[in-house]
VMD Tcl script that draws the C-alpha trace (Angstrom):
set ca {
  {9.30 -15.05 -17.59}
  {7.10 -16.93 -15.18}
  {7.50 -20.64 -15.72}
  {4.33 -22.70 -15.80}
  {5.92 -25.25 -13.48}
  {5.93 -22.60 -10.74}
  {2.41 -22.05 -9.45}
  {1.13 -19.32 -7.22}
  {-0.91 -20.19 -4.17}
  {-4.61 -19.38 -3.87}
  {-3.73 -16.85 -1.15}
  {-1.37 -15.02 -3.49}
  {-4.01 -14.89 -6.21}
  {-6.71 -13.59 -3.87}
  {-4.31 -10.90 -2.63}
  {-4.78 -9.27 -6.06}
  {-8.53 -8.78 -5.51}
  {-9.54 -5.09 -5.48}
  {-12.09 -5.62 -2.67}
  {-13.76 -8.22 -0.47}
  {-16.71 -8.70 -2.82}
  {-14.39 -9.51 -5.74}
  {-12.45 -11.94 -3.53}
  {-15.61 -13.86 -2.67}
  {-16.96 -13.84 -6.22}
  {-13.60 -14.89 -7.67}
  {-13.33 -17.78 -5.21}
  {-16.65 -19.16 -6.47}
  {-15.29 -19.15 -10.04}
  {-12.08 -20.96 -9.11}
  {-13.53 -24.35 -10.06}
  {-13.65 -26.03 -13.47}
  {-17.46 -25.95 -13.76}
  {-18.03 -22.58 -15.48}
  {-14.85 -22.73 -17.58}
  {-14.14 -24.09 -21.05}
  {-11.21 -23.97 -23.47}
  {-8.88 -22.88 -20.67}
  {-5.15 -23.05 -21.31}
  {-1.74 -21.57 -20.55}
  {1.72 -21.14 -22.06}
  {5.27 -21.22 -20.75}
  {5.48 -17.53 -21.71}
  {2.97 -16.61 -19.01}
  {-0.39 -16.32 -20.79}
  {-3.47 -17.87 -19.16}
  {-6.87 -17.82 -20.87}
  {-10.33 -19.33 -20.72}
  {-14.02 -18.91 -21.50}
  {-16.30 -18.41 -18.49}
  {-20.04 -19.04 -18.71}
  {-22.05 -16.04 -17.59}
  {-25.68 -14.97 -17.66}
  {-25.62 -14.21 -21.39}
  {-25.54 -16.51 -24.40}
  {-21.82 -15.92 -25.05}
  {-19.15 -16.83 -22.50}
  {-16.76 -14.18 -21.26}
  {-13.32 -14.20 -22.84}
  {-10.75 -13.87 -20.06}
  {-6.97 -13.65 -20.47}
  {-4.21 -12.87 -17.96}
  {-0.56 -12.04 -18.65}
  {1.22 -13.31 -15.54}
  {4.67 -12.72 -17.02}
  {4.37 -8.96 -17.04}
  {7.22 -7.56 -14.98}
  {5.00 -4.88 -13.42}
  {2.52 -7.44 -12.15}
  {-0.30 -9.42 -13.75}
  {-2.31 -7.74 -16.52}
  {-5.91 -8.66 -17.27}
  {-8.44 -8.54 -20.09}
  {-12.04 -9.75 -19.88}
  {-15.08 -9.17 -22.08}
  {-17.35 -8.79 -19.04}
  {-18.70 -5.30 -18.24}
  {-16.98 -5.06 -14.84}
  {-14.76 -2.04 -14.23}
  {-12.76 -3.77 -11.52}
  {-9.20 -4.94 -12.18}
  {-8.88 -7.82 -11.84}
  {-12.53 -8.77 -12.28}
  {-13.98 -11.88 -10.65}
  {-13.47 -13.90 -13.87}
  {-9.73 -13.10 -13.97}
  {-9.42 -14.06 -10.30}
  {-11.34 -17.29 -10.89}
  {-9.15 -18.17 -13.88}
  {-5.97 -17.57 -11.88}
  {-7.30 -19.71 -9.03}
  {-8.07 -22.48 -11.51}
  {-4.53 -22.16 -12.92}
  {-2.97 -22.06 -9.44}
  {-4.69 -25.34 -8.54}
  {-2.33 -27.19 -10.89}
  {-4.73 -30.12 -11.36}
  {-4.75 -30.11 -15.15}
  {-7.80 -27.88 -15.53}
  {-5.60 -25.30 -17.32}
  {-3.37 -27.36 -19.63}
  {-0.54 -25.97 -21.70}
  {-1.32 -25.20 -25.30}
  {-1.50 -22.58 -28.02}
  {-3.60 -19.50 -27.16}
  {-6.61 -18.64 -29.32}
  {-6.31 -15.61 -31.58}
  {-8.17 -13.25 -29.22}
  {-5.82 -14.06 -26.34}
  {-2.65 -14.06 -28.45}
  {-3.43 -10.74 -30.15}
  {-4.08 -8.98 -26.83}
  {-0.95 -10.36 -25.18}
  {1.35 -9.59 -28.11}
  {-0.16 -6.12 -28.53}
  {0.30 -5.07 -24.90}
  {3.86 -6.42 -24.75}
  {4.74 -4.52 -27.90}
  {3.26 -1.32 -26.45}
  {5.21 -1.85 -23.24}
  {8.47 -2.12 -25.20}
  {7.65 1.10 -27.09}
  {6.89 2.93 -23.85}
  {10.19 1.82 -22.33}
  {12.04 3.00 -25.42}
  {10.22 6.34 -25.44}
  {10.85 6.76 -21.72}
  {14.57 6.20 -22.18}
  {14.63 8.69 -25.04}
  {12.58 11.27 -23.15}
  {14.72 11.06 -20.02}
  {17.78 12.19 -21.92}
  {16.12 14.99 -23.86}
  {15.88 17.44 -20.96}
  {13.03 19.34 -22.63}
  {11.50 20.70 -19.37}
  {11.95 24.39 -18.64}
  {13.71 24.57 -15.24}
  {13.07 28.31 -14.89}
  {9.33 27.90 -15.39}
  {9.31 25.05 -12.90}
  {11.14 27.23 -10.36}
  {8.59 30.02 -10.74}
  {5.69 27.60 -10.29}
  {7.30 26.19 -7.15}
  {7.77 29.71 -5.73}
  {4.13 30.64 -6.38}
  {2.92 27.46 -4.70}
  {5.24 28.03 -1.73}
  {3.73 31.49 -1.27}
  {0.20 30.00 -1.23}
  {1.22 27.32 1.27}
  {2.82 29.94 3.52}
  {-0.39 31.98 3.49}
  {-2.41 28.86 4.31}
  {-0.08 27.80 7.13}
  {-0.20 31.32 8.63}
  {-4.01 31.29 8.54}
  {-4.10 27.83 10.13}
  {-1.83 29.01 12.96}
  {-4.32 31.78 13.70}
  {-7.23 29.34 13.75}
  {-5.42 27.00 16.11}
  {-4.62 29.93 18.40}
  {-8.29 30.99 18.36}
  {-9.35 27.45 19.26}
  {-7.01 27.21 22.23}
  {-7.84 30.71 23.40}
  {-11.55 29.91 23.42}
  {-11.14 26.45 24.95}
  {-11.34 22.96 23.44}
  {-15.01 22.66 24.40}
  {-15.73 25.04 21.54}
  {-14.58 22.38 19.07}
  {-17.35 20.04 20.20}
  {-19.97 22.77 19.95}
  {-18.80 23.96 16.51}
  {-19.12 20.49 15.01}
  {-17.43 19.12 11.91}
  {-18.33 22.09 9.72}
  {-15.62 24.25 11.31}
  {-12.91 21.79 10.32}
  {-14.27 21.11 6.85}
  {-14.27 24.81 6.07}
  {-10.70 25.11 7.38}
  {-9.63 22.09 5.33}
  {-11.13 23.68 2.22}
  {-8.98 26.75 2.88}
  {-5.89 24.53 3.02}
  {-6.87 22.94 -0.29}
  {-7.10 26.43 -1.77}
  {-3.61 27.04 -0.41}
  {-2.41 23.88 -2.26}
  {-1.43 22.25 1.04}
  {-3.20 18.89 0.75}
  {-1.26 17.42 3.68}
  {-2.48 20.16 6.00}
  {-6.03 19.71 4.68}
  {-6.00 15.99 5.45}
  {-4.80 16.55 9.01}
  {-7.40 19.26 9.59}
  {-10.18 16.91 8.46}
  {-8.96 14.31 10.95}
  {-9.36 16.88 13.75}
  {-13.06 17.13 12.98}
  {-13.73 13.52 13.98}
  {-11.92 13.64 17.33}
  {-14.62 15.39 19.48}
  {-17.02 12.51 18.72}
  {-14.42 9.76 19.28}
  {-15.35 8.94 22.86}
  {-13.96 9.60 26.35}
  {-10.62 11.41 26.48}
  {-11.15 13.26 23.22}
  {-9.85 16.64 24.53}
  {-6.43 15.08 25.17}
  {-6.33 13.53 21.72}
  {-7.44 16.77 20.11}
  {-4.73 18.72 21.94}
  {-2.10 16.21 20.85}
  {-3.15 16.46 17.20}
  {-3.31 20.25 17.34}
  {0.24 20.25 18.72}
  {1.47 18.09 15.84}
  {-0.31 20.31 13.34}
  {1.25 23.39 14.95}
  {4.66 21.72 14.76}
  {4.16 21.04 11.04}
  {3.07 24.62 10.44}
  {6.12 25.94 12.23}
  {8.36 23.54 10.36}
  {7.12 24.97 7.06}
  {7.26 28.59 8.15}
  {10.88 28.14 9.35}
  {11.99 25.50 6.86}
  {15.10 27.43 5.90}
  {16.49 26.73 9.41}
  {15.98 22.96 9.19}
  {18.50 20.37 8.05}
  {17.66 19.42 4.47}
  {16.46 15.86 5.25}
  {13.99 17.20 7.84}
  {12.96 20.04 5.51}
  {12.22 17.44 2.82}
  {10.05 15.55 5.32}
  {8.14 18.75 6.14}
  {7.54 19.43 2.44}
  {6.24 15.89 2.01}
  {3.92 16.15 5.04}
  {2.60 19.50 3.81}
  {1.67 17.82 0.54}
  {4.20 19.21 -1.92}
  {5.12 16.87 -4.77}
  {8.56 15.31 -4.82}
  {10.50 13.11 -7.18}
  {12.68 10.12 -6.32}
  {16.33 11.01 -6.01}
  {19.58 9.15 -5.69}
  {20.73 6.06 -7.56}
  {18.15 3.27 -7.98}
  {18.57 0.15 -5.86}
  {18.42 -3.13 -7.75}
  {17.44 -6.09 -5.62}
  {15.15 -9.09 -5.31}
  {12.18 -7.48 -3.60}
  {9.86 -9.62 -1.49}
  {6.26 -8.37 -1.53}
  {5.44 -8.24 2.18}
  {1.95 -6.74 2.09}
  {-0.52 -4.89 -0.09}
  {-3.66 -3.10 1.05}
  {-5.96 -0.27 -0.02}
  {-7.61 2.53 1.95}
  {-10.37 4.63 0.43}
  {-12.37 7.77 1.05}
  {-14.95 9.57 -1.06}
  {-12.24 11.08 -3.26}
  {-9.39 8.62 -3.60}
  {-8.23 5.05 -3.18}
  {-4.67 4.72 -1.85}
  {-2.69 1.52 -2.30}
  {0.29 0.66 -0.07}
  {2.73 -2.08 -1.02}
  {5.56 -2.97 1.36}
  {8.73 -4.49 -0.12}
  {11.81 -6.06 1.50}
  {15.14 -6.25 -0.32}
  {16.84 -9.66 -0.15}
  {20.37 -8.26 -0.51}
  {20.00 -4.67 0.72}
  {17.75 -5.63 3.70}
  {15.92 -2.35 3.00}
  {12.19 -1.88 3.45}
  {10.45 0.21 0.79}
  {6.90 1.53 0.47}
  {5.19 1.89 -2.90}
  {2.28 4.34 -2.89}
  {-0.21 4.59 -5.74}
  {-3.59 6.23 -6.15}
  {-6.82 5.66 -8.03}
  {-9.95 7.74 -8.42}
  {-12.73 6.71 -6.06}
  {-14.07 3.30 -7.06}
  {-11.02 2.43 -9.20}
  {-8.25 0.16 -7.97}
  {-4.77 1.71 -8.22}
  {-1.88 0.08 -10.05}
  {0.30 -1.90 -9.69}
  {-0.98 -5.02 -7.95}
  {1.70 -7.40 -6.67}
  {0.95 -10.80 -5.10}
  {2.04 -11.03 -1.46}
  {4.76 -13.61 -0.82}
  {6.30 -13.39 -4.30}
  {9.59 -11.72 -5.16}
  {10.52 -9.62 -8.17}
  {13.88 -8.45 -9.40}
  {13.57 -4.72 -9.91}
  {14.98 -1.28 -9.22}
  {13.44 1.11 -6.71}
  {14.36 4.76 -6.22}
  {13.90 6.32 -2.75}
  {12.13 9.63 -2.16}
  {13.90 12.40 -0.20}
  {13.23 13.02 3.49}
  {14.55 12.02 6.89}
  {13.55 8.47 7.66}
  {11.31 8.26 4.58}
  {10.70 4.73 3.23}
  {8.62 5.66 0.21}
  {10.15 4.61 -3.10}
  {9.26 4.49 -6.75}
  {9.24 1.17 -8.58}
  {11.47 1.47 -11.63}
  {12.61 -1.04 -14.20}
  {11.50 -4.61 -13.55}
  {13.67 -7.38 -14.90}
  {11.43 -10.40 -14.35}
  {7.91 -11.28 -13.33}
  {7.17 -11.97 -9.63}
  {8.01 -15.55 -8.61}
  {7.60 -17.64 -5.44}
  {10.43 -17.40 -2.91}
  {11.44 -18.78 0.46}
  {12.84 -15.39 1.47}
  {11.71 -13.97 4.82}
  {12.82 -10.74 6.51}
  {14.71 -10.88 9.79}
  {12.54 -10.27 12.85}
  {12.87 -8.40 16.16}
  {11.23 -8.60 19.59}
  {8.22 -6.51 20.55}
  {10.42 -4.29 22.75}
  {12.79 -3.67 19.86}
  {9.83 -2.86 17.61}
  {8.55 -0.20 20.04}
  {12.06 1.26 20.31}
  {12.34 1.38 16.51}
  {9.16 3.46 16.31}
  {10.48 5.83 18.97}
  {13.73 6.29 17.06}
  {11.85 6.96 13.82}
  {9.86 9.76 15.47}
  {13.08 11.75 15.89}
  {13.32 12.02 12.10}
  {9.59 12.36 11.42}
  {7.44 13.49 14.40}
  {4.27 13.07 12.30}
  {4.89 9.38 11.62}
  {1.91 7.16 12.49}
  {3.81 3.86 12.34}
  {6.88 2.03 11.07}
  {7.12 -1.32 9.26}
  {8.41 -4.07 11.56}
  {8.77 -7.84 11.39}
  {8.22 -9.54 14.76}
  {10.02 -12.81 15.44}
  {8.39 -15.60 17.45}
  {5.23 -13.93 18.71}
  {1.94 -15.52 19.76}
  {-1.47 -13.83 19.34}
  {-2.96 -13.78 22.83}
  {-6.27 -12.47 24.22}
  {-5.94 -9.50 26.56}
  {-9.31 -8.94 28.19}
  {-11.57 -7.71 25.40}
  {-8.58 -6.99 23.19}
  {-5.65 -8.93 21.66}
  {-1.90 -8.61 21.79}
  {1.18 -10.19 20.22}
  {3.27 -11.66 23.04}
  {6.94 -12.59 22.73}
  {7.38 -16.34 23.02}
  {10.70 -15.92 24.82}
  {10.14 -12.82 27.03}
  {7.32 -11.29 29.07}
  {6.82 -8.34 26.67}
  {3.93 -7.82 24.25}
  {2.44 -5.32 21.79}
  {-1.30 -4.55 21.75}
  {-3.13 -4.83 18.45}
  {-4.68 -1.67 17.03}
  {-8.47 -1.29 16.90}
  {-8.19 -1.61 13.11}
  {-6.45 -4.98 13.41}
  {-9.01 -6.27 15.90}
  {-11.86 -5.53 13.48}
  {-10.33 -7.35 10.49}
  {-10.87 -11.01 9.55}
  {-7.08 -11.25 9.32}
  {-6.91 -11.52 13.11}
  {-8.59 -14.90 13.00}
  {-6.32 -16.02 10.16}
  {-3.37 -15.14 12.39}
  {-4.84 -16.98 15.39}
  {-5.50 -20.06 13.25}
  {-2.01 -19.96 11.72}
  {-0.44 -19.74 15.17}
  {-2.56 -22.31 16.99}
  {-0.85 -21.15 20.16}
  {2.64 -21.54 18.66}
  {5.10 -18.76 17.74}
  {4.85 -17.19 14.28}
  {6.69 -14.48 12.38}
  {4.51 -11.42 11.68}
  {5.08 -8.37 9.50}
  {3.07 -5.23 10.14}
  {3.00 -1.60 11.16}
  {3.94 -0.54 14.71}
  {2.80 2.85 15.99}
  {1.27 4.78 18.86}
  {-2.03 2.90 18.55}
  {-0.33 -0.50 18.70}
  {0.56 -3.08 16.06}
  {-1.36 -3.87 12.86}
  {-0.44 -7.31 11.41}
  {-0.30 -7.40 7.60}
  {1.34 -10.76 6.81}
  {2.56 -13.81 8.72}
  {4.62 -16.95 8.29}
  {4.47 -20.19 10.28}
  {7.53 -21.59 12.01}
  {9.39 -23.79 9.55}
  {8.59 -23.86 5.81}
  {5.43 -22.22 4.60}
  {4.13 -19.39 2.45}
  {3.25 -15.90 3.63}
  {-0.37 -15.40 4.65}
  {-1.85 -12.00 3.94}
  {-3.78 -10.60 6.89}
  {-5.05 -7.27 5.50}
}
mol new
graphics top color blue
foreach p $ca { graphics top sphere $p radius 0.5 }
foreach p [lrange $ca 0 end-1] q [lrange $ca 1 end] { graphics top cylinder $p $q radius 0.2 }
display resetview
């Protein structure tokens, strides 16, 4: 359980916000003014009444002791999780100034908390029972997999022909054809149940309008797409780890395999990306004992925040199970043994040159890899003309920041945290440069989320 004597920081609370608007609105409610009858328990329940525009205040309750991350309940009509009232209540609790005293929860808060904990226990029991029943029909599953593989093969063969037609006619034809050509091709890949191919095809459509040098970039991406096609069409010749990577990149579902790894997992970063169809959440974890880095991926329908949400800078004792594939870091979060708690744990760092070399090595296992997770030790954010870079404090090497990083407010957080002094930075290093996601000051201090 989370002990009430251990408070989260405001930064860790705001890291739970589903979007920027919620972060701003929640910050405004992090003061005592709109709240009444707020309280908390040693068991991890925080509650309060927040004055809104109506005659009745909103009833807000948060279960911070849930092992899968905080759970929220609010009587407001918002469909965001957490809503601005839950964020404001957590900020008020995190302040630790007596505005959220310990006490006995009101009936509405107690009934919700006890009910959800009871349901969680039942689900764990049912899951344990179901896992040993073996009721699935393996023969039916094999036949479904074969039928899907046949569709993917047909789609990959068609895509190879379209790429050959493009190169035979010249890349200039891609600019003249416009985005419609690629959208129609992507739709064909969706029909072939190859969602990974469809996503890469859609990315091709934006390249001709991406500025000077687009033909080179288009040729590079076409080559990678051709390589993926060929990997699928000749997958029986590949070593199994690489074949598993190809299946994953194509978009075939996979299940975690191998024994679960129990560790104290530091939450390094959490961020969402969204398109018109889907919101994807990425959570990076670092194992205190295993020194492994793991990626949790979850999805939500457009406009809905995925689950779980884990505060950056906290650590949770849990099991994770890795997915198959050469160099794959994706894992599934399994049983959690305690709620996330503050920690002084930090991952070991490397130089910028070592980070670039690590990305190069990873490409041998997964040529379609955009980036790898890396922690940089003792780097200083430094202007580089109209751009920025992270320069080693002890060598003359540096990594440029990606265009994405340069457009985020997190850059200025990083610059302010550094103040011209070395800092430790976790992020993603790839062919576009380095994207900072979290940072720590030299000496003691909590992680600052930058994404």
